[in-house]
N, C-alpha and C positions, 0 to 999 in steps of 0.2 A: 767912737769906741775903738780903742787900740787893744787887740788881742794877740799881738805879736809875741809878748812874753809868755802868755799862756800856751800859745802854739809851740814855742820852743820847749817849754817844760813838758808838754804832752808828747812831743816827738821824742824827747830824751827818754821818758819813761817807757814808751813803747819799744824803743830800741834796746834798752836795758833788759826789758822783760821778754825780748825776742818775739814781740807780737807782730805777726805778719799776716797780711790779707791773703785770701785764696788767689791762686793763679787766675788771671782774667780769662784764659782760654776755657777753663772748666765752667765758668758762668756763661760765657758766650755760647758754648756748645749746648748748654741746657736751653737757653733762649732759642737757639737755632732749631733744636729738636721740637720745641713747641710750635714754632712758626712753620716748620716743614711738615708738621703732622705726624711726627715719629712717636706714636703713643707708647710703644714698648719702652723706649728710653725714658720718657717722662714718668711713666708709672714706676719704673725701677728707682728713679731719683726720689720720688715721693715716698716709696716704701723704705728707702734708706734714711729717711728723715734728714736729708741734707739741708733743708731750710733752717732747722733748729740746731744743726751741728755747730757748736761754738768755735770750732777750729777755723781760724782764718776769717772770722766774721768781725767786722768793725764794731766798736762800741759807740752807739749813737745816743744813748741815754743811760743814766745810772739806775733807772728803774727797768727791771727785766721785761715786764710786759710792754711798756712803752717802747723799749728798744726793739723788740721783735715786730711791733706795729710799724715803726719807722722803716724797718727793713722790708716789710710787706709792701708798703707804699712804693719804695724804690724799685722793688722787684716787679711789681705790677706795671709801673710806668715803663720800664724797659721792655717787658714782654710784649705789651700792646704795640709799642713802636716797632718791634721786630715783626709782629703780625701785620701791621700796616705796610711795612716794607715788602712783605711777601704777598700782599694783595688783598688783605681784609679791608672792607669799607671803612673809611676814616671815622665817620660818626658812630658806626657800630662798635668799632674798637674802643673809642673813647667812652662810649656809653657803658660798655662792659667794664672798663677800668673804673669808672665812677661807681658803678653798681657794687663791685666787689670791695672797693675801698670803703664805701659806705657801710656795707654789711660787716666788714672787719672792725670798723670803728666801735661797734657796740659789743665786741667780744670782751669777756672778763678774765679769760685765762690764756696762757701761752698755748695750751693744747687746742683751744678753739681757733686761735689764729693759725696754728699749723694746719688744722683740718681744713679751714676755708682756703688756705693757700693751695693745698693739694687739689681741692675741688676746682678752684679757679684755673690752675695750670692744666688739668686734664680736660676741663670744659673748653678752654681756648685751643688746646691741641686738637680736640675732636672737630671743632669748628674749622680749623685750618686744614685738617685732613680732608674734610668734606669739600672745602673750597678748592683744594689742589687736585681733587678728582676731576674737576671741570677742566675744559681746555683753557689754554693760555689766552688771556683777553688782551685786546688792543688797548692802548692808552685812552682812546675815545670812549670805549665801553666801560673801562674802569672809572673814568670821570663821570660818566653817565650814571652808573650804579651808585657812586658816592653821592651824587646830587639827589638822586631819588630817595636814598635812605635818609638824607638830611632834611628832606621836605615831605615826609610821609603824611604830615598833618595838614598839608596844603593841597589844593588842586594843582595837578601837573598836566601841562599840555605837551604834545609832541613838538609843536612849534617852539615852545619855551625851551625844551631840551635841545632842539636842533640849533636854536639861536645861541644858547649857552656854549655849545660845542663847536659853533661856527661850521655846521654841516647843513646840507639840505635835508628836508624832512624825509624824502624818499630814501636817500642814502643811509640816514640814521636808522630808519625802520628796517631796511634790508640788512645792514651791518649787525644790528642788535639781534635780529632773528637768526642770522648765521652763527653768531658767536654764543648766544645764550640759549638757543634752541626753542625759543618761544617769542611771541609777539610782545612788543614793549608794553602795551596796555595790560596784557595778562601778567607780566612780571610785576608791574606796579600794584595791580590789584592783589596779587599773591602776597607781596610784602605788607600791604595794608591789612589783609586778612590775618596774616601771622601776628601782626601787632594787636589786632582786635582780639584774637584768641588769648593773648597774654593778658589783656585788660579784663576779659571775661573770667579768666581763671583766678587772677590775683587782685582784683579790685571789686568794689561794689558799685561801680559806675553803671548807670542805666544804659540800656541798649541804644536809646536815642542819643544819649550823650556821647557814647563811643562812636556812633555813626557821624555825629557832628564833628567830633575831635579829629576824625580822619578825613573830613571834607567830602563825605558822600552827600549827594544832593538831597537824599531823603532817607528815612528809616527803612522804607520798603525797598529802595534800591540797595541799601546796605545788606538787608536780609537776603535779597536775591543773589548778590555777588557772594556773600558768605556761604550760602547753601550750595552754590555752584562749586566752590572750592572744597567744602568740607562734607557735603552730603546731608547736613542737618542745619536747622536754623540756629541763630545765636542763642536763643532761649534754651533749646534742647541741649546744645553744646555745654552751656553753663550748668544746667541741671545734672548732666552726666559727669562732668569733669571737675566741677568747682572744688578746688583745693584738694582733690584726690591725689594729685602728684606734687603737692607743695613740698619743697625741699630747700630751706634757707641755705639754699644756695643763693562797553565803549559806546559812549554816546557821541553822536556827530552833531556839532553845532554848525552855524553858518560860516564862521571864520576860523574855528579851531577844533581840534579833536580833544575832548576832555577825557582824562583818564582817571579812574578811581573816584568818580563822583558818587 
């Protein structure tokens, strides 16, 4: 397919009509504000409705709704890459990107797309603000956290992580505790319980199935760990919280230490 003639024609029309894209610095500064957790700047940008401001925005489709949806996908892809560069866990960032693009895909109006764009930007900004409140992490711990997040549905051993990072078990344990302020096993269980809470809130999965999906050794062990972190059992948590805030938006083995069973 040769589109060279069509491109020349399009370029000529844009030139004659004085169609110019926005300065790249304005876009990059907005992405940087999100990734650096500058909530004030991000909220001001959203209030100004810059996302739907037609001045300097390229035309990606002749259909207005499809055009704004395409821009949403591009914007989201760029923002999450900025967040990854600034320290967000790789899998978490991509999962958030997938989530918001999937939610946007079902929108029927430009106003709805604009609204979810603002929700997405503010949500990512808040997550980055919270992330940057923590101390700067070493590359080893960043990789460790990325690995954990990507394998939440599996059993994870300290030996497995140490081997992945090419560190000794004792050194990794001490380094993680020093930089993260908690034991490695507690951190993994905390992430698993956070995921369990999401599943309890927004799915109809049975408690035993949630326990199995997160690779806990038994339902009783899952309930024990869940209660330790939340103060209530999974059943009580679901009964109290289920859809109330809906907004479409260590066990020691012989050879290894199993975490989050």
